[in-house]
C-alpha positions as CSV (number, residue, x, y, z in Angstrom):
1,S,99.4,66.9,116.1
2,G,100.9,64.3,113.8
3,E,98.3,61.6,114.6
4,R,97.0,61.6,111.0
5,T,100.3,61.9,109.1
6,A,102.5,59.1,107.7
7,S,105.6,60.5,109.5
8,G,103.9,61.1,112.8
9,A,105.0,64.8,112.6
10,P,102.5,67.6,112.4
11,L,102.0,69.7,109.2
12,L,101.7,73.5,108.9
13,A,99.9,75.1,106.0
14,G,99.9,78.8,105.2
15,D,97.6,80.8,103.0
16,P,98.8,84.4,102.4
17,H,95.8,85.3,100.2
18,R,98.0,86.4,97.4
19,F,96.5,86.9,93.9
20,I,97.4,84.0,91.6
21,E,98.2,86.6,88.9
22,A,100.7,88.4,91.1
23,P,104.4,87.5,90.6
24,G,106.4,85.9,93.3
25,V,107.2,88.6,95.8
26,Y,109.0,86.7,98.5
27,Q,112.7,86.3,99.0
28,Q,114.4,83.7,101.2
29,I,116.0,85.1,104.4
30,R,117.9,83.7,107.3
31,L,118.5,85.2,110.7
32,A,121.3,83.6,112.7
33,C,122.9,84.5,116.0
34,P,123.9,82.5,119.1
35,A,120.3,82.5,120.4
36,Y,118.4,82.0,117.1
37,D,118.7,80.4,113.7
38,V,115.6,80.9,111.7
39,V,114.9,80.6,107.9
40,G,111.9,81.7,106.0
41,L,110.4,83.9,103.2
42,A,109.9,87.6,103.5
43,V,108.8,90.5,101.4
44,P,111.8,92.4,100.0
45,G,112.3,95.6,101.9
46,V,110.9,94.3,105.2
47,P,114.0,93.0,106.9
48,G,113.9,90.5,109.7
49,I,110.2,89.6,109.4
50,A,109.7,86.2,107.9
51,H,106.1,85.8,106.7
52,F,106.7,82.0,106.5
53,G,109.5,80.4,108.4
54,H,110.8,77.9,110.9
55,G,113.4,77.8,113.7
56,G,113.8,74.1,114.0
57,L,111.2,73.5,116.8
58,V,108.6,76.1,115.8
59,A,107.1,77.1,112.4
60,W,104.7,80.0,111.5
61,A,102.8,81.4,108.5
62,I,100.8,84.5,107.9
63,T,97.3,85.1,106.5
64,N,96.5,88.5,105.0
65,A,93.1,89.7,106.1
66,M,92.7,91.8,102.9
67,A,91.1,94.4,105.1
68,D,90.7,98.1,104.2
69,Y,92.9,99.9,106.6
70,Q,93.0,103.4,105.1
């Protein structure tokens, strides 16, 4: 909801839980076709999955759980 913003538009914040010492690991990507046009940031080598992005009417961001999955 944008009830508390100056523009009246909602805001989205993302927190990927990256270490501050780690270098920037994201690259800007864009997927465009007749049905979609999205832009965002992704990890190099993981094509087509934007960790942060927007498609004009919708936006998203990831949060890393930092869980031990091994």
